[in-house]
Structures are given as C-alpha cells and as structure tokens.
C-alpha positions as CSV (number, residue, x, y, z in Angstrom):
1,M,101.3,189.4,-40.0
2,K,103.3,186.3,-41.0
3,K,101.1,183.4,-42.2
4,N,103.3,180.8,-43.5
5,K,102.9,178.4,-46.5
6,F,103.6,175.2,-44.6
7,I,100.8,175.6,-42.0
8,L,98.4,177.1,-44.6
9,F,98.8,173.8,-46.5
10,I,96.5,172.4,-43.9
11,I,93.8,174.3,-45.6
12,V,94.4,172.4,-48.8
13,L,94.2,169.2,-46.9
14,A,90.9,170.0,-45.1
15,G,89.0,168.0,-47.6
16,L,91.1,165.0,-46.9
17,L,90.4,164.9,-43.2
18,T,87.5,162.5,-42.5
19,S,85.7,161.4,-39.3
20,C,86.3,157.9,-38.0
21,G,83.8,157.3,-35.2
22,D,84.2,156.8,-31.5
23,D,86.6,153.9,-31.2
24,Y,88.8,153.4,-28.1
25,L,91.6,155.9,-27.9
26,T,89.1,158.1,-29.5
27,S,90.6,159.5,-32.7
28,Y,88.7,161.9,-35.0
29,P,89.5,163.3,-38.4
30,S,92.6,161.8,-40.0
31,T,94.2,161.1,-43.3
32,D,93.3,157.6,-44.3
33,V,96.5,155.8,-45.5
34,V,96.6,152.0,-45.1
35,A,99.3,150.9,-42.7
36,G,102.2,149.3,-44.5
37,A,101.2,150.5,-47.9
38,P,103.7,152.1,-50.3
39,A,103.8,155.9,-50.0
40,T,105.3,158.5,-52.3
41,Q,106.9,161.6,-51.0
42,D,103.7,163.6,-51.8
43,V,101.6,161.2,-49.8
44,I,104.0,161.4,-46.9
45,E,103.8,165.2,-47.0
46,K,100.1,165.0,-46.6
47,N,100.5,162.7,-43.6
48,V,103.0,165.1,-42.0
49,T,100.7,168.1,-42.5
50,G,97.7,166.1,-41.1
51,A,99.8,165.4,-38.0
52,Y,100.5,169.1,-37.6
53,S,96.9,170.2,-37.9
54,I,96.0,168.8,-34.5
55,M,97.7,171.9,-33.0
56,N,94.8,174.0,-34.2
57,F,92.2,172.2,-32.2
58,D,93.2,172.4,-28.5
59,D,91.4,175.7,-27.7
60,Y,88.1,174.0,-28.8
61,A,89.0,170.4,-28.1
62,T,86.0,168.4,-29.1
63,S,83.9,171.4,-28.2
64,K,85.6,172.2,-24.9
65,W,87.9,175.2,-24.3
66,M,91.3,173.6,-23.4
67,P,94.1,175.6,-24.9
68,V,97.5,174.2,-23.8
69,N,98.8,177.7,-23.2
70,M,96.2,178.8,-20.7
71,F,93.8,176.0,-19.6
72,Y,95.5,174.9,-16.4
73,D,95.8,178.4,-15.0
74,V,92.1,177.9,-14.0
75,V,93.3,175.7,-11.1
76,T,96.0,178.0,-9.8
77,D,96.2,181.2,-7.7
78,D,96.2,183.4,-10.9
79,V,92.7,183.1,-12.3
80,Y,89.2,181.9,-11.5
81,A,86.9,179.9,-13.8
82,G,84.6,182.8,-14.3
83,G,81.8,182.8,-16.9
84,S,78.2,183.9,-16.2
85,D,77.2,181.4,-13.4
86,A,77.8,177.8,-12.1
87,S,76.0,176.3,-15.2
88,D,78.3,178.1,-17.7
89,Q,80.7,175.5,-19.0
90,P,80.1,173.1,-16.1
91,F,83.1,170.9,-16.9
92,L,85.3,174.0,-16.3
93,Q,83.6,174.9,-13.1
94,L,84.1,171.4,-11.8
95,F,87.7,171.4,-12.9
96,A,88.4,174.7,-11.2
97,N,87.2,173.2,-7.9
98,F,89.1,169.9,-8.3
99,N,85.7,168.2,-8.7
100,S,86.1,166.7,-12.1
101,T,84.5,163.2,-12.4
102,A,84.8,160.3,-14.8
103,S,81.5,161.4,-16.4
104,N,82.1,165.1,-16.5
105,S,85.8,166.1,-17.0
106,P,88.1,168.0,-19.4
107,D,88.4,165.1,-21.9
108,G,89.2,167.2,-25.0
109,W,93.0,166.6,-24.7
110,W,92.4,162.8,-24.6
111,N,90.6,163.0,-27.9
112,I,92.7,165.4,-29.9
113,F,96.2,164.3,-28.7
114,Y,95.4,160.6,-29.2
115,S,94.4,161.7,-32.7
116,G,97.7,163.4,-32.9
117,L,99.5,160.3,-31.8
118,K,97.7,158.2,-34.4
119,R,98.6,160.7,-37.2
120,C,102.2,160.8,-36.2
121,N,102.4,157.0,-36.2
122,G,100.8,157.0,-39.6
123,A,103.3,159.5,-41.0
124,L,106.2,157.5,-39.6
125,D,104.8,154.3,-41.1
126,A,104.4,156.0,-44.5
127,M,108.1,157.1,-44.3
128,N,109.1,153.5,-43.5
129,N,107.3,152.4,-46.7
130,V,108.4,155.2,-49.0
131,V,108.7,154.5,-52.8
132,G,109.9,156.5,-55.7
133,D,112.9,158.8,-55.4
134,P,112.4,160.8,-52.2
135,D,114.8,163.5,-51.2
136,P,116.8,162.0,-48.3
137,K,117.3,165.4,-46.5
138,T,113.6,166.2,-46.7
139,M,112.7,162.7,-45.4
140,A,115.2,163.0,-42.5
141,R,113.8,166.4,-41.5
142,W,110.2,165.2,-41.6
143,K,111.0,162.2,-39.5
144,A,112.6,164.4,-36.8
145,E,109.6,166.8,-36.9
146,I,107.2,164.0,-36.5
147,L,109.1,162.4,-33.6
148,A,109.2,165.7,-31.8
149,L,105.5,166.3,-32.6
150,R,104.6,162.9,-31.2
151,A,106.5,163.6,-28.0
152,Y,104.8,166.9,-27.7
153,Y,101.3,165.4,-28.0
154,V,102.1,162.6,-25.7
155,H,103.6,164.8,-23.1
156,W,100.3,166.7,-22.7
157,L,98.5,163.3,-22.2
158,W,101.2,162.3,-19.8
159,K,101.0,165.4,-17.6
160,A,97.2,165.6,-17.7
161,Y,96.3,161.9,-17.2
162,G,99.5,160.3,-15.9
163,N,98.9,156.7,-16.5
164,I,98.0,156.4,-20.2
165,P,97.8,153.9,-23.1
166,Y,100.6,154.2,-25.6
167,Y,101.4,152.7,-29.0
168,D,104.0,153.5,-31.6
169,K,102.6,151.6,-34.7
170,A,100.1,152.6,-37.3
171,W,96.6,151.3,-36.8
172,T,95.8,148.1,-38.6
173,S,92.2,147.7,-37.4
174,E,89.6,149.4,-35.2
175,P,88.9,149.6,-32.4
176,F,92.5,149.8,-31.4
177,I,93.3,148.7,-27.9
178,A,96.7,149.6,-26.4
179,K,98.5,148.8,-23.1
180,Q,98.2,151.4,-20.3
181,H,101.6,152.5,-19.1
182,S,102.4,154.1,-15.8
183,F,103.5,157.8,-15.5
184,D,107.1,156.5,-14.9
185,E,107.0,154.2,-17.9
186,I,105.9,156.9,-20.3
187,Y,108.7,159.4,-19.4
188,P,111.6,157.6,-21.2
189,I,109.4,157.0,-24.2
190,I,108.9,160.8,-24.6
191,I,112.6,161.5,-24.0
192,A,113.7,158.9,-26.6
193,D,111.6,160.6,-29.4
194,L,112.9,164.1,-28.4
195,D,116.5,162.9,-28.3
196,A,116.2,161.4,-31.7
197,A,114.7,164.6,-33.1
198,I,117.4,166.8,-31.5
199,A,120.2,164.6,-32.8
200,E,119.0,164.9,-36.5
201,P,121.4,167.2,-38.4
202,E,118.6,168.1,-40.9
203,L,116.4,169.6,-38.3
204,P,117.2,173.3,-38.2
205,M,117.8,175.1,-35.0
206,S,115.0,177.6,-35.7
207,D,112.0,178.0,-37.9
208,K,109.8,181.0,-38.2
209,T,107.0,179.3,-40.2
210,G,105.3,177.2,-37.5
211,R,107.3,174.0,-38.2
212,I,109.1,172.0,-35.6
213,S,112.7,173.0,-35.0
214,K,115.6,171.7,-32.9
215,S,115.0,174.5,-30.4
216,M,111.3,173.5,-30.1
217,A,112.3,169.9,-29.3
218,M,114.8,171.1,-26.8
219,M,112.2,173.3,-25.1
220,T,109.8,170.4,-24.9
221,K,112.5,168.2,-23.4
222,A,113.2,170.9,-20.8
223,R,109.5,170.9,-19.7
224,V,109.4,167.1,-19.6
225,V,112.7,166.6,-17.7
226,M,112.1,169.5,-15.2
227,Y,108.5,168.4,-14.6
228,Y,109.7,164.8,-13.9
229,K,112.5,166.2,-11.8
230,D,115.1,164.0,-13.5
231,Q,118.3,165.4,-12.1
232,S,120.4,163.0,-14.2
233,K,119.3,165.0,-17.3
234,Y,119.6,168.5,-15.9
235,A,123.0,169.0,-17.4
236,E,121.8,168.0,-20.8
237,V,118.8,170.4,-20.6
238,L,121.0,173.2,-19.3
239,S,123.3,172.7,-22.3
240,N,120.3,172.8,-24.6
241,M,119.1,176.1,-23.1
242,K,122.5,177.6,-23.6
243,S,122.6,176.4,-27.2
244,I,119.2,178.1,-27.8
245,I,120.2,181.3,-26.1
246,N,123.6,181.5,-27.8
247,S,122.4,180.4,-31.3
248,G,121.7,183.9,-32.4
249,A,118.3,182.8,-33.7
250,F,116.3,184.3,-30.9
251,S,116.4,187.3,-28.6
252,L,114.4,189.0,-25.9
253,V,112.1,191.7,-27.4
254,T,113.1,195.0,-25.7
255,T,111.2,197.5,-27.8
256,A,107.7,197.6,-29.4
257,A,108.3,198.2,-33.1
258,Q,106.3,201.1,-34.5
259,P,103.6,201.3,-35.7
260,N,101.7,198.3,-34.5
261,Y,98.1,197.1,-34.6
262,T,96.4,197.0,-31.2
263,G,92.9,197.1,-32.8
264,K,90.8,199.3,-35.1
265,N,91.5,203.0,-34.7
266,S,93.6,202.5,-31.7
267,P,97.1,203.9,-31.0
268,S,100.2,201.7,-31.1
269,T,101.6,200.3,-27.9
270,T,105.1,201.1,-26.6
271,N,105.1,198.1,-24.2
272,P,107.4,195.4,-25.6
273,I,105.6,192.6,-23.7
274,E,102.2,193.6,-25.0
275,W,103.7,193.9,-28.5
276,I,104.8,190.2,-28.5
277,F,101.2,189.1,-28.3
278,L,99.9,191.4,-31.1
279,R,99.6,190.6,-34.8
280,D,102.9,192.4,-35.3
281,G,104.7,190.2,-32.8
282,E,104.0,186.8,-34.4
283,F,107.1,184.8,-35.1
284,C,109.2,187.6,-33.7
285,S,112.7,187.2,-32.3
286,E,111.2,186.1,-29.0
287,S,109.3,183.2,-30.5
288,I,110.8,179.7,-30.4
289,F,107.5,178.0,-31.4
290,E,103.9,179.2,-31.8
291,V,100.7,177.8,-33.3
292,N,99.7,179.7,-36.4
293,C,96.0,180.8,-36.4
294,K,93.9,182.3,-39.1
295,P,90.5,184.1,-38.6
296,E,88.4,181.6,-40.3
297,G,87.1,178.0,-40.5
298,K,86.0,177.1,-37.0
299,S,82.3,176.6,-36.4
300,W,80.1,175.6,-33.5
301,G,78.9,172.6,-35.4
302,N,82.4,171.1,-36.1
303,A,85.2,171.2,-33.5
304,W,87.5,169.4,-36.0
305,A,87.9,172.1,-38.6
306,G,89.2,175.6,-39.0
307,Y,92.3,177.6,-38.0
308,G,91.0,180.3,-35.6
309,N,91.6,181.0,-31.9
310,Y,88.6,180.8,-29.5
311,T,90.4,182.1,-26.4
312,P,90.1,185.9,-27.1
313,R,86.3,185.7,-27.0
314,F,86.2,183.2,-24.2
315,T,88.3,185.2,-21.8
316,G,87.3,188.7,-22.6
317,A,85.2,190.8,-20.2
318,R,81.4,190.6,-20.6
319,D,79.3,193.6,-21.7
320,I,82.1,196.0,-22.5
321,N,82.3,198.5,-25.3
322,I,85.7,200.0,-24.8
323,A,87.8,200.3,-28.0
324,P,89.8,198.6,-29.2
325,Y,88.6,195.7,-27.0
326,A,85.7,193.5,-27.9
327,A,83.3,192.0,-25.4
328,G,83.9,188.4,-24.4
329,W,82.3,185.8,-22.1
330,G,84.1,186.5,-18.9
331,F,86.1,183.3,-18.3
332,C,89.4,183.3,-16.4
333,P,89.1,186.6,-14.6
334,V,92.3,187.4,-12.7
335,N,92.8,186.9,-9.0
336,K,93.4,190.5,-7.9
337,V,95.1,189.5,-4.7
338,T,97.7,187.5,-6.6
339,Y,98.1,190.1,-9.3
340,T,98.6,193.0,-6.9
341,A,101.1,191.2,-4.7
342,L,103.0,189.8,-7.7
343,F,103.3,193.0,-9.8
344,N,104.4,195.3,-6.9
345,E,107.2,197.2,-8.6
346,T,106.7,200.4,-10.6
347,G,107.8,200.3,-14.2
348,D,107.4,196.5,-14.9
349,Y,106.2,196.2,-18.5
350,R,104.7,192.8,-17.6
351,K,102.1,194.3,-15.2
352,D,100.1,196.2,-17.9
353,A,100.7,193.5,-20.5
354,S,99.3,190.7,-18.3
355,A,95.9,192.1,-17.1
356,I,93.4,194.9,-17.7
357,A,90.6,196.2,-15.5
358,F,87.0,196.5,-16.6
359,A,84.0,197.3,-14.4
360,T,81.7,194.3,-14.0
361,T,78.9,193.3,-11.7
362,A,78.6,189.7,-12.8
363,T,78.8,187.4,-9.7
364,Y,81.4,185.1,-11.2
365,Q,83.6,188.0,-12.3
366,S,83.2,190.7,-9.7
367,K,86.2,189.7,-7.6
368,G,88.5,192.5,-8.7
369,G,87.3,193.2,-12.3
370,L,90.6,192.2,-13.8
371,F,90.9,190.2,-17.0
372,L,93.8,188.5,-18.9
373,K,95.2,190.8,-21.6
374,K,97.8,188.8,-23.6
375,Y,95.1,187.1,-25.7
376,I,92.3,189.6,-25.2
377,A,89.7,190.1,-27.9
378,R,90.6,193.1,-30.1
379,S,88.6,194.7,-32.8
380,G,90.0,193.8,-36.2
381,Y,91.4,190.5,-35.1
382,N,88.5,188.3,-36.3
383,E,87.7,189.6,-39.8
384,G,87.5,186.3,-41.6
385,T,84.4,185.4,-43.5
386,Q,84.3,181.6,-43.0
387,G,83.0,180.0,-39.8
388,D,81.7,181.5,-36.6
389,R,83.6,184.7,-35.7
390,D,83.5,184.0,-32.0
391,L,85.8,181.0,-32.6
392,N,88.0,182.6,-35.2
393,Y,90.4,185.2,-33.8
394,E,93.8,185.3,-35.6
395,N,96.0,185.5,-32.4
396,N,98.7,182.9,-32.7
397,R,99.2,180.8,-29.6
398,R,102.7,181.3,-28.2
399,I,104.0,178.0,-26.9
400,Y,107.7,178.6,-26.3
401,R,109.4,182.0,-25.8
402,I,113.1,182.6,-25.4
403,A,112.3,184.0,-22.0
404,E,111.5,180.5,-20.8
405,A,115.0,179.3,-22.0
406,Y,116.6,182.1,-19.9
407,L,114.6,181.2,-16.8
408,N,115.2,177.5,-17.3
409,A,118.9,178.2,-17.5
410,A,118.8,180.3,-14.4
411,E,117.0,177.6,-12.4
412,L,119.2,174.8,-13.6
413,E,122.4,176.7,-13.1
414,L,121.4,177.5,-9.5
415,T,120.2,174.0,-8.6
416,A,122.5,171.7,-10.7
417,G,125.1,173.8,-12.4
418,G,127.5,176.6,-11.5
419,G,125.4,178.1,-8.7
420,Q,124.1,181.6,-8.1
421,S,126.8,183.4,-10.0
422,A,126.2,181.3,-13.1
423,A,122.5,181.8,-12.8
424,Q,122.7,185.6,-12.3
425,P,123.2,186.7,-16.0
426,Y,120.1,184.8,-17.1
427,L,117.9,186.3,-14.4
428,D,119.4,189.8,-15.1
429,A,118.4,189.6,-18.7
430,I,114.8,188.9,-17.8
431,R,114.7,191.8,-15.3
432,D,116.5,194.2,-17.6
433,R,113.9,193.6,-20.3
434,A,111.0,193.8,-17.9
435,F,112.0,197.3,-16.7
436,G,113.9,198.6,-19.7
437,D,117.0,199.3,-17.6
438,T,119.7,197.6,-15.5
439,G,118.6,199.2,-12.2
440,H,116.2,196.5,-11.1
441,R,118.4,193.5,-10.8
442,I,117.9,191.1,-7.9
443,P,119.9,188.1,-6.5
444,A,119.4,184.9,-8.4
445,T,117.9,182.9,-5.5
446,L,115.5,180.1,-6.1
447,N,112.5,182.1,-4.9
448,N,113.4,185.1,-7.0
449,I,113.7,182.9,-10.1
450,K,110.3,181.3,-9.2
451,R,108.8,184.8,-8.8
452,E,110.2,186.1,-12.1
453,R,108.9,183.0,-13.9
454,H,105.4,183.7,-12.3
455,R,105.6,187.3,-13.5
456,E,106.9,186.5,-17.0
457,F,104.4,183.8,-17.8
458,F,101.3,185.1,-16.1
459,G,98.3,183.9,-18.0
460,E,100.4,181.6,-20.3
461,G,99.5,178.2,-18.7
462,L,102.8,177.4,-16.9
463,R,101.8,178.1,-13.3
464,F,100.2,174.8,-12.4
465,W,102.9,172.6,-13.8
466,D,105.6,174.8,-12.0
467,L,103.7,174.5,-8.7
468,V,103.4,170.7,-9.0
469,R,107.1,170.2,-9.7
470,W,108.3,172.7,-7.0
471,G,105.8,171.7,-4.4
472,S,105.6,175.3,-3.2
473,D,105.5,178.8,-4.5
474,E,107.9,181.7,-4.5
475,N,107.0,182.5,-0.9
476,N,107.6,179.0,0.4
477,K,103.8,178.4,0.6
478,S,103.1,174.7,0.0
479,I,101.0,173.8,-3.0
480,K,98.3,172.3,-0.7
481,D,98.0,175.6,1.2
482,L,98.1,177.7,-1.9
483,L,95.6,175.8,-4.0
484,T,93.2,174.9,-1.2
485,V,90.7,177.8,-1.3
486,T,87.3,178.6,0.0
487,D,85.9,182.0,-1.1
488,M,82.2,182.1,-1.7
489,D,82.4,185.6,-3.1
490,V,84.0,184.2,-6.2
491,P,82.6,181.5,-5.6
492,I,85.2,178.8,-5.2
493,S,85.7,175.9,-2.8
494,R,88.4,173.4,-3.4
495,V,90.9,171.2,-1.6
496,W,94.2,170.1,-3.1
497,D,95.7,166.7,-2.6
498,D,98.2,164.8,-4.8
499,T,95.5,162.9,-6.7
500,R,94.5,166.2,-8.3
501,K,97.7,166.1,-10.2
502,F,96.0,163.9,-12.8
503,L,92.6,164.2,-14.4
504,P,90.1,161.3,-14.3
505,I,90.0,159.1,-17.4
506,S,86.6,159.4,-19.0
507,Q,84.2,156.5,-18.0
508,S,83.2,156.1,-21.6
509,E,86.9,155.3,-22.5
510,I,87.1,152.8,-19.6
511,D,83.9,151.1,-20.7
512,K,85.2,150.5,-24.2
513,T,88.0,148.4,-22.8
514,K,86.1,146.2,-20.4
515,G,86.8,142.5,-21.1
516,S,89.6,143.4,-23.5
517,E,93.3,142.4,-23.2
518,F,94.1,145.9,-21.9
519,P,91.3,147.2,-19.7
520,L,91.9,150.8,-18.6
521,V,92.4,151.4,-14.9
522,Q,91.0,154.7,-13.5
523,N,93.4,157.1,-11.8
524,P,93.5,157.1,-8.0
525,G,91.0,159.5,-6.3
526,Y,88.3,159.2,-8.9
C-alpha cells in the first residue's frame, strides 16, 4: 500500500485548519494567511497542501455522501438510491427522483469546492508575494499544480450548478460576494487554468504520490471540453490523450499481481479489474490520478477532518456476514436490468469486478440484490484507531484511469479525427484487456465506444455526464426516455427534463446575497 509523503503532510497541517463560519460562498476550514502579505516558501507549501486537502472531503461533504467518483450514478440507469427507506438520507432520495429543492439538495459540493477555490486563490496570492530565496522550479511546479487544482474544483461546481459565482483573488474581507457567471462564461475560465498548467515545463507528465501531474490536467481538460462539446478543441484533447498513452508512464493492467489482499483470510483475486481497486492496486500503472485515503481521522461530529473513505460502508449490502465483505448501509444497489443487458458476454473481467450479489429483503434494495463491488467494504480495510471506523476505509478514490484516455481517444478519432480506422486500436486495447485475449474485438462505431465506456466505468461516476453530453445511450435511447422512470417496486418515480442538468442553488446561499451588488439567481426549474 503506497501512502505518500506529500499527501500525508496534510496530517501535519490538520492543526492549522480552522473554521470560518457560514459566510457567502460558504467556505470552511482553511489556512489563514492575510492576502497580500509576504510569504516564505514554507508558508506557501502549507497553503498548497491546504488546497489539496479538500480532495479528502467530497465523500462526506459537509455531512452528505457526495463522492465525485460515484455520486451522480444515483440518477442514472445503473443504480438506485437504496438505503433502508424513504427517510434514509432524504436529500439523496429526492436527488435520485429529480426532486431536489432549494431547501433540501445536495449542497456539499458547493461548500467544499468553494473552500477549495478559496484555498487555491490564497496559495496563488502567497506565491505572488513570495520573499526570501525560493527555488524557482519548485515555485513553478506549485503554481501549475494549483492552477490545475483550481480548475478541477471549479469544474465540479460548473457541471453540478451551471451558473456559478467565480472569483480569482484572495479574500480580503468577509462575507465575500462574487459575480455569478453563466455556464458558458465559466468554461473558458476553466480551460485557461488548465492550459497554463499543461504548458508549464516543471509539471511532470506523471506522479504516483497523489500530486497533480500534466496528465491529470490533460484528463480534466478532456472531461471539460467533451462535456461542453467544444469541437474546436477536440484536436487538442485528442493530441493530449495520445501524449498520455504514448508517454510510457501508464498502461492498462492486464494481470492481477499475486498475492493480493482482498480482505482478511481471503484468497487473492486473479481478476485484473478487481485488482485495480484493491489496496495492492493503488497508484498502479493504470492510475493517472487518485485521491489518497487513510483509515483514520474522520468522525461523525466533524465533516472537515480526516483522511478515510466513507463510500465502502455507505454502499455495502445490509445485514451480510460473508467474508471478506463487511456489512454496509445498502445505498446505490445496482439496477439488475441494466447490469444483465450490459455485461452479456462470457469472460468479461469487468462483469464480476463491477457488482456482487447478496440476498436481501429490504424494500429499497430488493430489486435484484446486486451491489457495487469496486469500492465494497472489505474486512481489514478500516483498521485505523482514530475517528469513526464507518467513515474511515483506506480505499483510494480513483479519479482518472488510463482506460479513460483510450476511450476518449477512440471517441475523438471517430468523431473529429481519423475516423473508425484510427479509433479502432484504442477500442481494441480496452476489449483485449477486458477479456484477456484478442478474440473479442468489435468495430469502433460510436455506439460500441459508448457501450465499452459504460462497461469500463460502471459504478465510477461517469455515466450521467456521458448521457448529458451524448443526449442518448449506446442503444440510441434518448436521455429523456432512459432517465424517466416509474417503478414503485424500487420505489422510484422521476421525469427528466433539461433543467435537471443542474442542481438548485441552496436557498440559504441566495438569501445571503439579497440586496448585495451580486444577488444570486436560482437555476431554472427550481
């Protein structure tokens, strides 16, 4: 298990992170450095590390389960909300039915990612006021990292809320009121930060310690450009994907290294896809970027501390006692109809790595008895002694895998590059790894690329964003027909329209800006 020194430095800084109330653009614990004040390299390093620490908070974002690598799957055809009943995590039940309101919505990202924006701006301000004799190469790398990190945080706000306030300066007073920008206005702001980071020579192509790399910035740019459907930048993104693939820094995992730890007193797996998500697979050749987690520190009483992963307990099946798996709370049970239709070929490693069956009679989980497996709670994975163990699994959150670069390249070659023949090798690589042979190759059509993307990233949080940008699934079913569902056996009843692309802005945030220079305007449909 690789737990790196850089991210562990966050632990040293934990005592420096202090709360700052409920001001507009709600921002919680941060390093307190006065804007414009002289800063030594040591002080800047603390600011940089404080900006990174936000990545540990999204799975328990201000006490709400909202991991960026899984949360939006709840509103797709892949999983249901689950839980014990309609009163279990009501914000999630409303969200799953497209019924979020301004007074009861998934607002955790608003809080943590605006805190991230504030910290990134503070770090950049400190760099602009550096004193002493700083190392220029270190400073250049840190600036690139923070620009990419700022873009990463803002892109989640942009995708989730659409029309958002933005500012690029350190706070000089509180409360801080910022102009609300449209979805279209935010896009070039994100791209500018990413382009600056990618262009920095001191930012390495890869990093296996949890720090930002050039490849991470390129992957973020790919998601932003492809989601916005900016065809003018498809050639740039395709070139970036090829650079990542051809760099030699990453490769598709084709075998499960032996032995490996699937849980206490449990045999090793031979499934390479399952292996990627084990302790042994952290920062492996497949990994472009992941959030490092430690089994300690998070507690129910403080959502702004700790380094553990809440998702394994949250999504595990209830009331099971089947080694090496630990019981969970039954959220995000798998849609059996989708799963069966999708994984319809014998020998696909992704099928067994993506879901696992457990018998259950719980009303909100009984539709198939299938549960997500990639981040399932395993015995021996939450052995820390600090904080509440339910919140502190050690499973790293995989954000970008090289498989995504391959599938991005396939899609972009087909739609804006050299056509199907140029796309074919990238799709072949994914299929060859999935089956462990070359006998399962299929033509690189758009629907086949969509289907492989669905299979490859099942339960990894990409499905919703892909459906929105495509407007239809791999079977040419429109997003409206796919996501409009009534099935009271689950139970679920929801209707898709384009206003559901964005979340409502919390009424409490809107109220804070009434009468100000920049009053917040609610998103349409809420």
